[in-house]
Residue, then its C-alpha position, 0 to 999 in steps of 0.5 A: m114314594k117321593i118320586t110319586n109325590f113330586a110327579v103328582k104335586n108338580y103335575q105341570f112339569t110331569l106333563i111337559i116332560f112326558l109330552l117331550i118324551a112322546v114327541v121325541g119317541y115319535l121322531t125316533l121311530f121314523t128316524m132310527p136306522r132300519a134293517e132286516d137283521p141286527s148289525t154285527h161287527p165281530p173282530q173277524y177278517l177274511i184274507t183271500v190270496i189268489y194265485p192262479g195255477t198254483s197247487p194247494k201244496d205250493m200255496e201252503e209253502q209259499v203263501v200260507k205259512p208266511i201269512e200265518n206266522k205273521i198274523y199269529g204274532l198279533e195281540n189278542i188272536e183267538k183263532i185262524l182257520t185256513t183253507v187252501e185250494d187250487g190257486v186260492a188261500a182263504f184265512q178266516v182270522k178271529f180276534k177276541y171280542g172287545v178289541d177295536v175292530d177298525n184298529k185290527y183291520q189296519e194292523i192286518s192290512t199293514e202286515m199284508n202289505a209288508l209281506k207282499n213286498s218281502e216274503l210273498p211271491k211277486d206275481i200273486y194276482q190278488i191279496k184281499t183283506e175284508k172285515i166280516a160284518s153284517s153290512d157286507v150283505k148286498i141289499l140290491q141285486i140287478a140283472l142286465v139280461s141279453e142273449n145277443a148283446s156283445d160282452k163289451k156292450l153288456r159290460d159298458e151298460a153294467d158300468k154305467l149303472k154302477s157309476k149311477i148307483e155308487k153316487i148314493t152316499n149310503l150305498k157301498d161296494v157297488k160292483y158288477a160280475g158275470i162278464p169278463e173284463q176287457e184287457i189289452r192282450i199281447d200274444l207273444q211269439l217265442e219263436k221270433l224272440a228266440q231268433l232275435k235272441i231277445p230275453l223275455n226279461v228284457v221284453m217284460a222290463s220294457l213294457q213295465s217301464e212304458a206302463a209306469d206313470i211317474p209324476g214329473g213334479s212342478i216348477d216355478l215360472g215367474s209368479k206361477v207354478f206349473n205341473v210337469k206332465t210326463s209320458g204317462k201310462f198306456k192309452n190304447a193298444d197302439d201304444v203297446s204295439n209301438t213299444v220299443i222292446y229292443n234296440a241294439n246294433g242300430k236295429i229297433i224291435y217293436m212289440k208288434d214285431v214279435a207279438e200280436v196286440g189287441y183288445k180281448s176279453q179276459v179268460v172266462d171264470h164266472i158265468t151268470r144267468i137269470n132264469g136260464h138267460r145270459c146276464v151280468l149282475v150289478t150289486a150294492g151293499m149298504k152302510d151301517n146305521v142307515n134306514i134301508t127304506d130311505v136308501q131304497k127311495e134314492f136308488l129306485p128312481i135311478v134304476d127305473e130311469f136307467s131301465k128305460e134308457l137301455p137298448s132294446n136287446i138288454k132287459l133290466v130285472k131287479n130280482f133282489d131288493q132287501a128293502n122290500m123284504v124289510s118293509q114286509r117283515l117289519g110290516h108283519l111285525g107291525f101288524d103283530f104289534t097292533l094286534a097285541i095292543v088290541l088284545v091287551i086293551v081287551t084284557l084291561l076291561p076288568l079295570g074299568l074304562r078310566a083305569s084302562g085308559i090310563v094304562m093304555i096311555s102308559i104303553p106308548l110312552s113307555l115304548a117311546l122312552g124305550l125307543i129313545a134309549m135303544n137309539a141312544f145305545g146305537f141299536s136299529l129297528n130290526q126284526l129282533s128289536i121289534v120282537g123285544l118291543v112286542v115282548a115288552l108290550g106284554l110286560l110293561v103294562d104290568d107295572s101300570i096295571v099293578v099301580v092302577e089296580n091298587i089305587e082302584r082298590w083303595l078307591r073301592e074301599g072308600h078312600s079319598k082320591m089323593d089318599a088312594v093315589l099317594k098311599g096306594t102307590k106307596q104301598i105297592g111302589i117298593a114291590v114294583v121297583g123290586c119286580t122291575a129290578t128282578l125282570i131286568i136282572a133276568f134279561l141282563p145276562l142276555t146282553f152279555l152273550p159272547d161272540v157274534s151270536g150274542e151281538f146278533i141277539r142283543s137288541l132283543p133283551m135290550a128292547v125289553i130292558t129299556s122298555v120295562l125300565a121305562s114302564m116303571i118310571v111311567a108307572l110311578t110318575l105319570v100313572p099316579f098323576l093321571g089317576s089323580r085327575f081321571l079316576k073316581t070313587h066306585d059305586h060298587a065295591g066289587g068294581n065293574i061287571f068284568l072285574q066282578y065276573l073275573q073275581k068270581f071265576l078265580t074264587r070259584a076255581y080255587r075254592d076247593i083246591m086251596p083249603k086242601a093244599l093248605k091242609y096238606p102242604r107237604t103233599t102239595i110241595a111233593i107234587s110240585i117237585v115231581l112236576s119240576i123234575t118232569a119239566f127238566g126231564l122233558f128238555k131231552v125230548t125237545g132236541f136242541k138247535l142253537f139257531p133255526t133255519s131261515e124263514k125267508p122265501m129263498f135258498l141256495i143250490n150248490i153244484k159240486m162237480p167232479l174234481q178238476a172239472n172245467i168251467t165249461e163242464s160246470d156250466r153244462v151241468t148247471k143248465i141241467v139243474e136249471a131245466e128242472l127249476k124251470n118246471h116249478k111255477e112257485i120259483v120266481y127267479y133262479t140266478s146261476n153263478v158258474g165258477k163262483g158263488n152268488p154275491q152275498i145276499y144273506y148275512n152269514v153266508h160268504p160267497q165262494d171265490r173262484k172255483p171252476d168245478f163249482a156252481q151256485i144257484f140262488v133260488q127265490l120264491e114268492d115274497e109271501a111263500k110260507p116256510s113250510e112251502k119252501t121246506a117242501l120244495i127243498e125236500e122235493l129238489r133234494n130227492k130229485f137231484k139225489t141221483m144226479p150222475y154228473a155232480k153232487v147237487e146240494v139244496k141248502d136252506f139258509e141258517q140263522g145265527t153264526p156262519l156254519e159250513a155244515n151242521i156236523v163237522v169233524r176235524l181230524f188233526g195231524e201232519d201226514q196227509e196220507v194218515l189223515r186221508k185214511l182217518s177221513s175215510q173211516v169218519e166218512t163211513i161213520l157219518r154215511n151209516q148214521e141215519g139222518t145225515v145227508y150231503i156227506n163231504n170228505e175233501l180227501n176221498t179223492y186226490k187230484t192230478d197236477l202237471k209237474v214241470k220238473i227242472n233238471k237244475e244241473k243241466a239248467r245251470t250248465l246252460g246258464v238258465l235261471t229257474s225263475d226264468v223257467d217259471k216265468v215262461i211257464r206262467l206266461s204261457v198258461a196264465g199270462l203275466t200282467v205287465g201294466d195297465y191302461i185307461d179305457d174309454r170310461g176312465d177305468a184301469r184295465n190290465v195289459t197282459l203278456t201271454l202266448p197265442r191260445d184259444k179261450f182257455s189254456n190247454l196242454d199245447a201251451l207247454k209245447n215249443l217253449y223257449v227260455n233265454n239263458l244269461q247270454g240271451i241264447p234261447i234254450a228249448l224247455n224240453q232240453i232242461a225240463e220234463i212234464s209229468f203227472e203227480t197227485s196232490p190233495t184237493a185242499i189243505n186246511h189249517f186251524n191255528k197253524s195245525r194241519f187238519s182234514k174235515v168230514s162234514a154232513l148236514s142233518a136231514k129233515g126232522y133230525y137235529a145235529n145234537d141228537l145225531l152226535t150222541h150216536i156219532v161221538p161214541k163211534l168216533d171215540q172208538l177210532k184207533m188214531p196214531k200218536g199225535y192225531y186227534y179229532k175235534l167237533s166243529g159246526e153247530k157244536e163249536s157254534e154252541g160253545d162260542a155262544l154259550g161259553g165260559n163268559f156267559l156262564a160267569v154272567i149268569i152266576l153274577s146275575t143270579f147273585l144280583f137276583v138274590a141281592v134284590l130279593l134280600l133287599q125286598f124281604k130281608t130273609f132267605k125264606g122269602i127268597i125261597i118262597v118266591l123262587s119256588i115257582i120257577p120250575l113250574g113255569i119251565l114245565g109249561g114252557v117245555l110242554l108248549l114247545l113240544l106241542n108246537g114241535s119246536p126244538m130248544s134253541l138260543v131264543a127259547i133259552i132267552g125265553f126261559i131266562g126272561l120267564s124266570g124274571i116274570q114269574v118272580k115278579n108275580s110271586l113277589l107281589l103275593v109274598d110282599f103283600t102277605n108280609q105287609l098284612r102280617q106286619e099289620g097284625h094279621s095271622i099267617d093264615e089270614a094274611i095268606s088268604i087275604a093276599g091270595e084273594t087281593r093280589f092274585l087279581p093283578v097277577v092274573l091280569t098282568s099274566i093275561t095281558a102278557i100272554c095276549g101281547l105274545i100271541p101274535i109273535a107265537l103265531n108268527s111263521n118265523p122260527l127264530i122268534a116264535p119259540l120265545a113267545i111260545v116259551l113265555i106263554g106256556g110258562l106264564i099259563s102254568s106258573t100263574i095257575l100253580s103260583r096261586i097254590v104253591t106260593p101260599v103253601m110254601y109261605k105256610l111251610i116256611p113263613p119268613s120272620i116279620e117285624k110287626m109295625 
């Protein structure tokens, strides 16, 4: 081959280029971004609207419909999933993959700002638009613990730590949570306003006017420019107290005359504890394409120094540091990698020390070239890319082994060193290129997997593709050059003792089988067909789960209180759960969040927004805890909390892959809430009666009760009272109205809130003795124009692409898979009698599978299959050759499925990747046999002679490459991570069965349908 001739004859250039690759590869290894999981940037966004005190029905009318109409009109929208609860509406907006993520974010933000200023209620507390990305995960969670420090002291210390950490440029979203913010609260006395006949609107307008901070501009004085400073915003509580709210008839009324003004903490809506002790949590996220280990080196000294400066009654606990987990994970994979290299070295012994040395040199250079390419494509060093490199390790030596073994064979036959190098490489070169091409094409569809799961998994096949392609370049350039310098002619034609024994073993193993197989070819093929059918039949036995649960030593406990429970009651029940967790010594930390979810510490679990009847506990075990130990603890806690009388306690493990609310989710579509409620009840019964389901949730099984203030509009109009004024007074008394802000002593903006005198939380007394001023300023008692009653309303309202639906969900119990359960559940769902216009759709794992393995992926598979065939046609020029080569694939599948069953692993996306990759590896091995058989026939040998010689000659490198691949994969197969182990298990099982059977099936197929050959 020309590239080989050039590399050997211009060896100085070859040497310099590969030294450069080695140096750049080494530097790339230490400068590449490192993270635990691959970085994903799906075109998905979360819009959260917080409007405290608003029922789901009112939220739907006033907030949800305007936002949905606006978002739905944007280009390339795929779906909108809306969840509406008390005071909160969450919109999960997903666009089609391929759009510009940042541009779409700007579009949504612009639309939200426009809506806020036009169609949405003016007193909405917050509208938040977020991009959903893997970098949202908090890599650091620190607890400042104290039982007796004041709220202000804890808040100040948390703010100090936040200020220090957020100066690190590679960190983002540094926040603290779990302690109410300080505000200036104005407890308005409506009776005094009524006596003075001062309208509420006048008070609010006065406060808002004083709180405004309008720059004065600048003026020129002589040759200089001076800025004009105006009054500015509120500085402190005295500024608010001395605000003039009314001036008439020579009488000035100050704020302090009609209200009590002072510093107070906001209403408690989030309580945090660690191991049962009161705390405030400080968290930080990390920017994309950054090495997490380098970031840790920056924040650790800051945290350690700050810990020493804290008062004696406040203790700092660093309970979550993802950098440690990344180091541990990559360290384990690094060990696996080293072990794989050692095993590969052992398998190379039959080649001889010199030949093995050349192959070993090719390994780091191939990996270095692969790493350089990975870095250029923007991939990080994470658990999946490392697994891809380990898988590639077993494959990339194939090319070098095949080339070196062929050169060695020529040397053993007595050829000169240069002839052996150039002619031996030329003889095998086309086959090596063809093998590499088929292997790359096999992994290529995996780089085009759609949706977030495809982006998540992409670094694995890319690591294999880049490394294998690099190995081909190394095998055809550097290996021949090194061979020309270091290999020598052999004293023994059979090679070294290891090679002789291996050759004898292979000859003995097939001595009795091959003649019979070739004598009865149709019987042999019939047996192989039966084995192939068996292989495909076994797929049903394995079960299917797209992504497994996480192996990380941590999990969540969700506490769902009875409907409308307040945060005090939620906190009481959380303490009961904490008391049980305290009894388990294997638990290192348990961080409780009452009224809100824990800050995001896993890439696909978004935290629950404010909800008083919800609590979440983040449980952490020892770093070295095995997945089996965690699973056992989860099962123990599930049984313990199964009969909890006060709340539903769900112990949930983290799931890999795309975000899932539950394994099984049934969405029921229709407009009438009552009809949906009846249908939901029937679906709930089906799920409860199905063995293998746990934690069945039906949002519509109970309705909540709201207080309804019904205004007599005719009476209100007669008395000159505006409906909007009534609403303002009610909101003022219950939730309070923000009328401005002030700058605290640390330079942060805090709210100035206008409300009525009340305790820590609002109660029914807030609606007593309320007055509303009419247009003339005369106070009208609220009970004159409105009456208070109770009414029922749904707990939540859901929309999917603007269509209303209800949902019933369930988790699969230990030992059960959602897909298997659905085979029993779906027929029962189909039997439900639904009114016209009502129907159901499956979500959960089923929807995730559809997104991950959808139509685009099928199209890529078909395209890759044609490319696969095209490459083989270029190699063999005949379809018979292709059929012979491909005939081995089902037999490899047999080994892969059997080993999956023995291991107890289900079929999964990673296992599918294994089977797809396996097809390329098998074809690679089979191709070597067929290609050499064709060459021998071209040289004049008969079919039987060619089959016999090729089988003896080429089967040795096939076995060597398979053994090295298997040994390279063993450490990954033994890894406890259920995400990556199935890949190695499938490849090992498939390689074992295909290597053993290819020696029989490929020659027999060749004899049955020999391709036509043009003799030389």
